[in-house]
DRENTORBA-622504 format. One record per atom (N, C-alpha, C): residue in three letters; x, y, z. Coordinates in steps of 0.2 Angstrom, whole numbers, plus 5000, padded with zeros to 4 digits. Each point is the difference from the previous one (the first is absolute). Layout:
! residues N
AlaXYZ...
//
This chain:
! residues 490
Unk499851354884Unk499649984994Unk500149924999Unk500749985001Unk500149934999Unk499649955004Unk499950035007Unk499649965004Unk499250004998Unk499850054997Unk499350004998Unk499949964994Unk500550004995Unk500049954995Unk500049935002Unk500449985005Unk500049935003Unk499349995002Unk499750045004Unk499449995003Unk499449994995Unk500150054994Unk499450004995Unk500149934996Unk500649975000Unk500049944996Unk499649945004Unk500050015006Unk499749945004Unk499350025003Unk499850075000Unk499450025004Unk499449974997Unk499949994993Unk499449974997Unk499949935002Unk500549965001Unk500049935002Unk499850005008Unk500250055004Unk499850005007Unk499350025000Unk499850054995Unk499350025000Unk499549944999Unk500249954995Unk499649954998Unk500049955006Unk500549995004Unk500049965006Unk499550025005Unk500050075001Unk499550035005Unk499349994998Unk499950014993Unk499349994997Unk499849935002Unk500449954998Unk499849935002Unk499849995007Unk500550035004Unk499849995008Unk499450045002Unk499850054996Unk499450045002Unk499449964998Unk500049974994Unk499549964997Unk499949945005Unk500549965001Unk499949945004Unk499850025008Unk500250065002Unk499850025007Unk499350015000Unk499650004995Unk499350015001Unk499649945002Unk500349944999Unk499749945001Unk499749995007Unk500450035006Unk499749995006Unk499350045001Unk499950054995Unk499350035001Unk499449964998Unk500249954996Unk499549954998Unk499849965007Unk500549985004Unk499949975006Unk499650045005Unk500150065000Unk499750055004Unk499250004998Unk499950014994Unk499350004997Unk499749935002Unk500349954999Unk499749935001Unk499849995007Unk500450025005Unk499949995007Unk499750075003Unk499850054996Unk499750065002Unk500350035005Unk500750014999Unk500450045005Unk500150074997Unk499450045000Unk500050064997Unk500550055003Unk500049995007Unk500450055004Unk500850004998Unk500249954997Unk500749994999Unk500250024993Unk499550004996Unk500150014992Unk500450074999Unk499850065003Unk500450064998Unk500749995002Unk500249975005Unk500749995002Unk500349954995Unk499749954998Unk500349954995Unk500150034993Unk499650054998Unk500050034994Unk500650054999Unk500350025006Unk500550055000Unk500749974996Unk500249945002Unk500649974997Unk499950004992Unk499549964998Unk500050004992Unk500050064997Unk499650055003Unk500050064996Unk500650045000Unk500450005005Unk500750035000Unk500449974996Unk500049935000Unk500449964995Unk499950024993Unk499450014998Unk499850014993Unk500250074998Unk499950055005Unk500250074998Unk500750014999Unk500449965005Unk500750004999Unk500349974994Unk499649944998Unk500249974994Unk499950044994Unk499450035000Unk499850044994Unk500550064999Unk500250035006Unk500550064999Unk500749984998Unk500249945002Unk500649974998Unk500049984992Unk499549974998Unk499949984993Unk500050064995Unk499950065003Unk499950064996Unk500750044999Unk500549975004Unk500750034999Unk500349984994Unk500250054996Unk500349984993Unk500549955000Unk499949954996Unk500549945001Unk500650014996Unk500649995004Unk500650014997Unk500349934996Unk500350014995Unk500349944997Unk500749985003Unk500250045004Unk500749985004Unk499949945005Unk500449965000Unk500049945004Unk500350025007Unk499650005006Unk500250025006Unk500549965003Unk500550025004Unk500549965003Unk499749955005Unk500349955001Unk499849955005Unk499850025007Unk500450055002Unk499950035007Unk499350035000Unk499850034995Unk499350045000Unk499549945000Unk500149954996Unk499549955000Unk499949965006Unk500649995003Unk500049965007Unk499650055005Unk500250065000Unk499750055005Unk499250014999Unk499849994993Unk499350014999Unk499649945002Unk500349945000Unk499649945002Unk500050015008Unk500550025003Unk499950015008Unk499550055001Unk500050054996Unk499550065001Unk499349974999Unk499949964995Unk499349974999Unk499749975006Unk500449965004Unk499849965005Unk499950055006Unk500450055001Unk499950055005Unk499450044999Unk499950024994Unk499450044999Unk499349965000Unk500149934998Unk499449965001Unk499849995007Unk500550005005Unk499949995007Unk499750065003Unk500250064998Unk499850065002Unk499350024998Unk499849984994Unk499350004998Unk499649955002Unk500249945000Unk499749945003Unk499850005007Unk500350055004Unk499950005007Unk499350045001Unk499850044995Unk499450045001Unk499449965002Unk499849944997Unk499449975002Unk500049975008Unk500649995002Unk500149985007Unk499950065005Unk500350054998Unk500050065004Unk499350035000Unk499750014994Unk499350035000Unk499549955001Unk500149944999Unk499449955001Unk500049975007Unk500549995003Unk500049975007Unk500450045005Unk500250064998Unk500350045005Unk500749995002Unk500349964996Unk500749995002Unk500550065000Unk500450015005Unk500550054999Unk500450004993Unk500150054997Unk500350004993Unk500649955000Unk500550015005Unk500649965000Unk499849935000Unk499549985004Unk499849935000Unk499749984994Unk499650044997Unk499749994993Unk500549984995Unk500650055000Unk500549994995Unk500449935001Unk500149985007Unk500349945001Unk499549944997Unk499450015001Unk499549944998Unk500050004992Unk500050064997Unk500150004993Unk500649974997Unk500650025003Unk500649974998Unk500149935001Unk499749985006Unk500049925001Unk499649974995Unk499550034998Unk499549974994Unk500450004994Unk500250064997Unk500350004994Unk500649964999Unk500449995006Unk500649965000Unk499949935001Unk499449985001Unk499849935002Unk500349985006Unk500150045005Unk500349985007Unk499549975005Unk499550035001Unk499549975005Unk500050035007Unk500550045002Unk500050035007Unk499450055000Unk499750005006Unk499450045000Unk500050045007Unk499850064999Unk499950055006Unk499250015002Unk499649964997Unk499350005001Unk499849965006Unk499850035006Unk499949975006Unk499549945000Unk499450014996Unk499549955000Unk499849994993Unk500249964996Unk499949994993Unk499349984999Unk499749965005Unk499349974999Unk499550065000Unk500250065003Unk499550065000Unk500050044994Unk500549994995Unk500150044995Unk499549984994Unk499750054997Unk499549994994Unk500349964995Unk499649964997Unk500349954995Unk500350044994Unk499750064998Unk500350044995Unk500850015001Unk500150025006Unk500750015002Unk500449945000Unk499749945003Unk500449945000Unk500249984993Unk499550014995Unk500149984993Unk500650044997Unk500050065002Unk500550054998Unk500749975002Unk500049985006Unk500749975003Unk500249944996Unk499549964998Unk500249944997Unk500250024992Unk499650054998Unk500250024993Unk500650034999Unk500350045005Unk500650024999Unk500649955001Unk499849955004Unk500549945000Unk500049964993Unk499449994997Unk499949964994Unk500450044994Unk499950065000Unk500350044994Unk500850015002Unk500150015006Unk500750015002Unk500449945000Unk499749945000Unk500349945000Unk500449984994Unk499750014994Unk500449994994Unk500350064998Unk499950065003Unk500350064998Unk499650054996Unk499950065003Unk499750054996Unk500250014993Unk500750005000Unk500350024993Unk499949944995Unk500149945002Unk500049944996Unk499350004997Unk499550015004Unk499350004998Unk499850054995Unk500250065001Unk499850064996Unk500450014993Unk500549964999Unk500450004994Unk499649994994Unk499549965001Unk499549984994Unk499750064998Unk499950065004Unk499750064998Unk500450054997Unk500749985000Unk500550054997Unk499850004993Unk500150064997Unk499950014993Unk500649974995Unk500549995004Unk500649974996Unk500449955004Unk500349964997Unk500549955004Unk500750024999Unk500250045004Unk500650045000Unk500549975005Unk500650035000Unk500549985005Unk499850035006Unk499650065000Unk499850035006Unk499549955004Unk499549974996Unk499649955003Unk500449945003Unk500449984996Unk500449945002Unk500450025007Unk500350065000Unk500350025006Unk499650005006Unk499450034999Unk499550005006Unk499849935002Unk500049954996Unk499849945002Unk500649975004Unk500650014997Unk500649975003Unk500250035007Unk499950065000Unk500150045007Unk499649985005Unk499549964999Unk499649985006Unk500149935002Unk500649974998Unk500249945002Unk499749944996Unk499650024995Unk499649954996Unk500449984994Unk500649975000Unk500449994995Unk499949944995Unk499549965003Unk499749944996Unk499650024994Unk500250004994Unk499650024994Unk499849934997Unk499450014998Unk499649944997Unk500150004992Unk499950064997Unk500050014993Unk500450064998Unk500250004994Unk500550054997Unk499750075002Unk499350014999Unk499750075001Unk499850015007Unk500250055003Unk499950015007Unk499250015001Unk499750044995Unk499350015001Unk499649934999Unk500249964996Unk499749934999Unk500149965007Unk500650015003Unk500149975006Unk499550025005Unk499950065001Unk499550035005Unk499349974999Unk499849994993Unk499449984999Unk499949925002Unk500549974999Unk500049925002Unk500050005007Unk500450045004Unk500150005007Unk499350015003Unk499650054997Unk499450025002Unk499549945000Unk500049974994Unk499649944999Unk500149945005Unk500749995001Unk500249945004Unk499850025007Unk500150065002Unk499950025007Unk499250005002Unk499650024995Unk499350005001Unk499849925001Unk500249964995Unk499849935000Unk500249975007Unk500650015002Unk500349975007Unk499550035006Unk499850064999Unk499650035006Unk499349965000Unk499750004994Unk499349974999Unk500149925002Unk500549974998Unk500149935002Unk500149995008Unk500350055003Unk500150005007Unk499450015004Unk499550044997Unk499450015003Unk499649945000Unk500049964994Unk499649945000Unk500349955005Unk500750005000Unk500349955005Unk499850015007Unk500050075002Unk499950025007Unk499249985002Unk499650014995Unk499349995001Unk499949935003Unk500449954998Unk499949935002Unk500149995007Unk500350055004Unk500050005007Unk499450025004Unk499550024996Unk499450025003Unk499950075002Unk500550044999Unk499950075003Unk499650044994Unk499850065002Unk499650044996Unk500450034993Unk499650024995Unk500350024994Unk500450075001Unk499850045005Unk500350065002Unk500749995002Unk500049955005Unk500749995003Unk500449964995Unk499749964996Unk500549964995Unk500350054995Unk499650054998Unk500350054995Unk500550045003Unk500050025006Unk500550045003Unk500649965002Unk499949945002Unk500649965002Unk500349984993Unk499749984995Unk500349984994Unk500450064997Unk499750065000Unk500450064997Unk500650015004Unk500050005007Unk500650015004Unk500549945000Unk499749944999Unk500549945000Unk500450004994Unk499750014994Unk500350004994Unk500550064999Unk499850055003Unk500550065001Unk500549995005Unk500049955003Unk500549985006Unk500050075005Unk499450025001Unk499950065004Unk499849995007Unk499549965002Unk499849995007Unk499550045003Unk499750054997Unk499550035003Unk499449965001Unk499650015005Unk499449955001Unk499450055002Unk499449975000Unk499450045001Unk499849995008Unk500549975004Unk499849995007Unk500750015004Unk499950035006Unk500650025004Unk500449945001Unk499749945001Unk500449945002Unk500349974993Unk499950024995Unk500349974994Unk499749944998Unk500449954998Unk499849934998Unk499849965006Unk500250025006Unk499949975006Unk499250015002Unk499750054997Unk499350015002Unk499649944998Unk500249974994Unk499549954998Unk500149935003Unk500649995003Unk500149935004Unk499849944995Unk500350014994Unk499849954994Unk500649974997Unk500249945002Unk500649974998Unk499949994992Unk499449984997Unk500049994993Unk500150074997Unk499850065002Unk500150064997Unk500850015000Unk500349995005Unk500750015001Unk500449964994Unk499849935000Unk500349964995Unk499950034993Unk499450024998Unk499850034994Unk500450064998Unk500150045005Unk500450074999Unk500749984998Unk500349955003Unk500749994999Unk500250004992Unk499749964996Unk500150004993Unk500050074997Unk499550045002Unk499950074997Unk500650045002Unk500250005006Unk500650045002Unk500649974996Unk500149944999Unk500549974996Unk500050034993Unk499450004997Unk499950024993Unk500250084999Unk499950045005Unk500250075000Unk500750015000Unk500449955004Unk500750015000Unk500449964995Unk499749974995Unk500349974995Unk500150054994Unk500549994996Unk500150044994Unk499450004995Unk499850064998Unk499449994996Unk500249984993Unk500650004998Unk500249974994Unk499849924999Unk500049975006Unk499749935000Unk499349994998Unk499650055002Unk499349994998Unk499950024992Unk500450054998Unk500050014993Unk500249944996Unk500549975002Unk500249944996Unk499549945000Unk499750005006Unk499549945001Unk499450024996Unk499850065000Unk499350014996Unk500150024993Unk500550044998Unk500050024993Unk500449964996Unk500549965003Unk500549964996Unk499949935002Unk499549985004Unk499949935002Unk500649975002Unk500450035004Unk500749985003Unk499950005007Unk500049945003Unk500049995008Unk500850005002Unk500250055002Unk500750015003Unk500150025007Unk499549985004Unk500050025007Unk500749985003Unk500249945000Unk500649985004Unk500650014996Unk500050024994Unk500650024996Unk500250075002Unk499650045003Unk500250075002Unk500349995007Unk500650035000Unk500450005006Unk499750035006Unk499750064999Unk499650035005Unk499549965003Unk499649974996Unk499449955002Unk500349955004Unk500549974998Unk500349945003Unk500250025007Unk500450065001Unk500250025006Unk499450025005Unk499550034997Unk499450025004Unk499749945003Unk499949944996Unk499749945003Unk500549975005Unk500650004999Unk500549975004Unk500050045007Unk500050075000Unk500050045006Unk499349985004Unk499550004996Unk499449985004Unk500049935003Unk500249954997Unk500149945002Unk500449995006Unk500650034999Unk500550005006Unk499850045006Unk499750064998Unk499850045006Unk499449975004Unk499549974996Unk499549975003Unk500249945005Unk500549964997Unk500349955004Unk500350025007Unk500450054999Unk500450035006Unk499550035005Unk499650054997Unk499550035005Unk499649955003Unk499749954997Unk499649955003Unk500449965005Unk500649994999Unk500449965005Unk500150055006Unk500250064999Unk500150055006Unk499350015004Unk499450004996Unk499450015004Unk499949945004Unk500149944998Unk499949945004Unk500549995006Unk500650014998Unk500549995005Unk500150065005Unk500050064997Unk500250065004Unk499450045003Unk499449994997Unk499450045002Unk499449955003Unk500249934999Unk499549955002Unk499350014997Unk500050014993Unk499450004996Unk499849934998Unk499449984999Unk499849944998Unk500349994993Unk500249944998Unk500349994993Unk499650034994Unk499349985000Unk499650024994Unk499950085000Unk499950035006Unk500050075001Unk500650034998Unk500649975002Unk500650034998Unk500150004992Unk499849954997Unk500149994993Unk499550064996Unk499450005003Unk499650054997Unk500350085001Unk500250015006Unk500350075001Unk500750014996Unk500449955000Unk500650004997Unk499950014992Unk499649964997Unk499950014993Unk499750074998Unk499550025003Unk499750064999Unk500550065001Unk500350005006Unk500450065002Unk500750004996Unk500349954998Unk500650004996Unk499850024993Unk499449984997Unk499850024993Unk499950075000Unk499650035006Unk499950075000Unk500650045001Unk500549985003Unk500650035001Unk500450014994Unk500149944996Unk500550004995Unk499750034994Unk499350004999Unk499650034995Unk499950085001Unk500250025006Unk499950075002Unk499350025001Unk499549955001Unk499350015000Unk499850045007Unk500249975006Unk499950035006Unk499349975003Unk499749954997Unk499449975004Unk500349965006Unk499649995005Unk500249965006Unk499449965002Unk500149945002Unk499549965003Unk500249985007Unk500550035003Unk500150005007Unk500550065002Unk500150005006Unk500450065003Unk500749975000Unk500550024995Unk500649975000Unk500550035006Unk499850055003Unk500450025006Unk499949965006Unk499649955000Unk499949955005Unk500549954999Unk500350004994Unk500549954999Unk500750015003Unk500549964999Unk500750015003Unk500350054996Unk500550045002Unk500350054997Unk500449984994Unk500349945000Unk500349974994Unk499649994994Unk499449985002Unk499549994994Unk499850064997Unk499950055004Unk499850074998Unk500650034995Unk500649995003Unk500650024996Unk500049974993Unk499849935000Unk500049964994Unk499550034995Unk499450025003Unk499550034996Unk500250074997Unk500450045004Unk500350064998Unk500449994993Unk500449955001Unk500549994994Unk499649984994Unk499449975000Unk499649984994Unk499750074998Unk499850045004Unk499750064998Unk500550044996Unk500650015002Unk500550044997Unk500249974993Unk500049934999Unk500149974994Unk499550024995Unk499449995002Unk499450014996Unk499949964994Unk499550024995Unk499849954995Unk500450024993Unk499749984995Unk500450004993Unk500050074997Unk500550024996Unk500050064996Unk499549984995Unk499650064998Unk499549994995Unk499349975003Unk500050015007Unk499449985003Unk499750055004Unk499549995004Unk499750055004Unk500450015007Unk500449955002Unk500350005006Unk500650055001Unk500150025006Unk500650045002Unk500649975002Unk500450035004Unk500649975003Unk500650014995Unk500649975001Unk500650004996Unk499949974994Unk499649954999Unk499849964994Unk500449945000Unk499749944998Unk500349944999Unk500550004994Unk499950044995Unk500550004995Unk500750035002Unk500050045005Unk500650025003Unk500449955004Unk499549965004Unk500349955004Unk500349954995Unk499749984995Unk500249954995Unk500750024997Unk500050074998Unk500650024997Unk500650005005Unk499850025006Unk500550005005Unk500349935001Unk499649955000Unk500349935001Unk500449984995Unk499750014993Unk500449984994Unk500750045000Unk500050065002Unk500650045000Unk500549975005Unk499849995006Unk500449975005Unk500349934998Unk499649964997Unk500349934998Unk500550024994Unk499850044996Unk500550024994Unk500750025003Unk499950055005Unk500650025003Unk500449955003Unk499749955004Unk500349945003Unk500449964994Unk499649994995Unk500349964994Unk500750034998Unk499950074999Unk500650044998Unk500649995005Unk499850005006Unk500550005005Unk500549955000Unk499749944998Unk500449945000Unk500349984993Unk500050054996Unk500249994993Unk500650054999Unk500449984995Unk500550054998Unk499750064997Unk500350065001Unk499850064997Unk500050004993Unk500349954996Unk500050004993Unk499449964997Unk499749975005Unk499449964998Unk499450045000Unk499650004994Unk499450045000Unk499449965002Unk499750025006Unk499449965002Unk499450044998Unk499649974996Unk499450044998Unk499450005005Unk499750065000Unk499450015005Unk499449984996Unk499649965003Unk499349984997Unk499450025004Unk499650044997Unk499450025003Unk499349984996Unk499649975003Unk499449974997Unk500149964994Unk500649965001Unk500249954995Unk500450044994Unk500150065000Unk500450034995Unk500750035002Unk500550004996Unk500650035002Unk500050085000Unk500350035005Unk500050075000Unk500750035001Unk500250054996Unk500650035000Unk500250035007Unk500749995002Unk500250035006Unk499850075002Unk500150044995Unk499850075001Unk499350015002Unk499649974996Unk499350005002Unk499849985007Unk500349945002Unk499949975006Unk500250055006Unk500650034999Unk500250055005Unk499650065000Unk499750024995Unk499650065000Unk499349985003Unk499749944999Unk499449985002Unk500049995008Unk500649975002Unk500149985007Unk500150065004Unk500350054997Unk500150075004Unk499450035001Unk499550004995Unk499450035000Unk499549975006Unk500049934999Unk499749965005Unk500250015007Unk500750005001Unk500350015007Unk499850075002Unk500050054996Unk499850075002Unk499350005003Unk499549974997Unk499350005002Unk500049965007Unk500449945000Unk500049965007Unk500350055005Unk500550034999Unk500350045005Unk499650065002Unk499750034996Unk499550055001Unk499449985004Unk499849944999Unk499449975004Unk500249995007Unk500649975001Unk500349995007Unk500150065004Unk500450054996Unk500150065003Unk499450045002Unk499550004996Unk499450035002Unk499649975006Unk500149945000Unk499749965006Unk500350035007Unk500750005000Unk500350015006Unk500050085002Unk500150044995Unk500050075001Unk499250025002Unk499549974997Unk499350025002Unk499949975007Unk500249945002Unk499949985006Unk500350045006Unk500650024998Unk500450055005Unk499650065001Unk499850034994Unk499650065001Unk499450005004Unk499649944998Unk499449995004Unk500149995007Unk500549975002Unk500149985007Unk500250075004Unk500350054996Unk500250065003Unk499450055000Unk499549994995Unk499450045000Unk499549985005Unk500149945003Unk499549985005Unk500449965005Unk500450035004Unk500449975005Unk499649975006Unk499450025001Unk499649985005Unk499649944998Unk500049984994Unk499649944998Unk500249945004Unk499549965001Unk500049935004Unk500349954995Unk500050014993Unk500249954996Unk500850005000Unk500349944999Unk500749995000Unk500250014993Unk500750004999Unk500350014993Unk499849954995Unk499949945002Unk499849944995Unk499350014997Unk499650035004Unk499350024998Unk500050054995Unk500450055001Unk500150064995Unk500349984994Unk500549965000Unk500349974994Unk499649964996Unk499649965003Unk499549954997Unk499550054996Unk499750055003Unk499550044997Unk500450044994Unk500650025001Unk500350044994Unk500149954994Unk500349945002Unk500049954994Unk499449994997Unk499449995004Unk499449994997Unk499850064996Unk500150065002Unk499950064996Unk500450014993Unk500649995001Unk500450004994Unk499949954995Unk499849945002Unk499949944996Unk499350004998Unk499650055002Unk499350014998Unk499649935002Unk500149985006Unk499649945003Unk499450025004Unk500150035005Unk499450025004Unk499949975007Unk500449955001Unk500049975007Unk500350055005Unk499750005006Unk500350055005Unk499949975007Unk500550025004Unk500049995007Unk499650045004Unk499750054997Unk499650055004Unk500350065001Unk500750014998Unk500350065000Unk499750054996Unk499849984994Unk499750054995Unk499250005003Unk499850065002Unk499450015003Unk499850075000Unk499350025000Unk499850075000Unk500350045005Unk500349985005Unk500350045006Unk500750024998Unk500349974995Unk500750024998Unk500050084999Unk500750025001Unk500150074999Unk499950024993Unk500050064998Unk499950034994Unk500649984995Unk500650015003Unk500649994997Unk500149934998Unk499849955005Unk500049934998Unk499649984995Unk499450034999Unk499549984995Unk500350024993Unk500250065000Unk500350024993Unk500649964998Unk500449985005Unk500649964999Unk499849934997Unk499449985003Unk499849934997Unk499750014993Unk499750064999Unk499750024993Unk500649994995Unk500550045002Unk500650004996Unk500349934999Unk500049965005Unk500349934999Unk499649964996Unk499350005000Unk499649964996Unk500150024992Unk500050075000Unk500150034993Unk500749984997Unk500550005004Unk500749994997Unk500049924999Unk499749965004Unk500149934999Unk499649974994Unk499450034999Unk499649984994Unk500450024993Unk500450055000Unk500350024994Unk500849985000Unk500149965005Unk500749985001Unk500550055000Unk499850055004Unk500450065003Unk500350054995Unk500349974994Unk500450054996Unk499550054997Unk499449994997Unk499650064998Unk499950055005Unk499949985006Unk499950055006Unk500650045001Unk500649974999Unk500650045001Unk500150044994Unk499849984994Unk500150044994Unk499550075001Unk499449995002Unk499650055001Unk500350055005Unk500249985006Unk500350045005Unk500650044998Unk500449964996Unk500650044997Unk499850054995Unk499549994996Unk499850054995Unk499750065004Unk499649995005Unk499750065003Unk500650045004Unk500549965003Unk500550045003Unk500450044995Unk500249974994Unk500350034995Unk499750064997Unk499350005000Unk499650054997Unk500050065006Unk500049985006Unk500050055005Unk500750045000Unk500549964999Unk500750035000Unk500150044994Unk499749994994Unk500150044994Unk499650065002Unk499450005003Unk499650065001Unk500450055005Unk500349975005Unk500450045005Unk500650034997Unk500349964995Unk500650034996Unk499850064996
//
């Protein structure tokens, strides 16, 4: 009874989320009608219909006034992304005949804004399905939950917890619903601006819309198998760079710029670190390409800037084959992917906020190390003093996530190597693809491919899912299910 009470307290909010997903999932049907792809429309209509039916049923659950425990909220967020992928797989399975496991992989890669793909020939896929891929990344980029909070009938702690449990801890306004509305407007404005910018490169409107949607979502899906390399357009690559950066910056910056007329781009510690990493990484990779790979200087700068930006923003676009580079350069790219972009952005990875906090804590500990134990050394974060108890609590939470990320990378890599012992790929290639999956980047050595074993595909689905939610909500869901199973057996 207690479990049903907990579920009934959050079920209507989940129902509204699925209703929103159902409504927005009808958009690809307009593309199908415009391009007269009648044959794929029945497959495409399956996902929005099921979303709406599920959402309607959940909203009919009698709403409880009891506030559910955090474990239920965390597990519910993880469940949203899993259900979204299971349903979102139907257009791929029914529309282009993908095996269901491959279709779930594609949908999870979309909703989590990862960009890894199991479609053998993207160019042969109907535009309706291609737009569905781009749309899943666009909606998933900013977060399903953050977007649909505006539809909630109340601004409660439940809604706030749904927002926080997805790793979107950057709030812009006191009301979470108002925050979601502003995020929607900002995101749409950035997407449209990106389309206009990309059109300057001379490519078609269709390509520009899809590239802008997946670039601002730091997702990386493309309407061509070769990705950005298909165009061989240096101007396009230069124009995509600021769009990728825009997606990886904290959205709080855009709110302050537009609604409060405050330009605080370089006052934000995450923004400063992002630009510093891009500048330093571009310089180092360019040097490596010239010296170690014998690439012409101008070409080296072009590849270095684009690939480093793509890696640190977790977008996953590529304008060259990075696996023709030296191994040390590829390792450096892996480090950038694991760090990721800003908290409160569309980017994945460990997040720049955690890196900032880790560096500040390390410096603080060193200052304390060389002072008497009776001397109080204040800890300052974002220019403000923070109490020691709060510091220790926040540092422990951040370290927990970082440790879980690293453990997941190594455990998953070991499992994948055991699942496919006959693979021609070495361990470094497997680790690179696992880092790419957990950081929701999408760059791949080729280890992730349609010929992978079934167990390996499901493991990658789990890695992308866990990485997007920063692991803890997935653990909460798994523990809740195990506890329920144990209670039933008892």
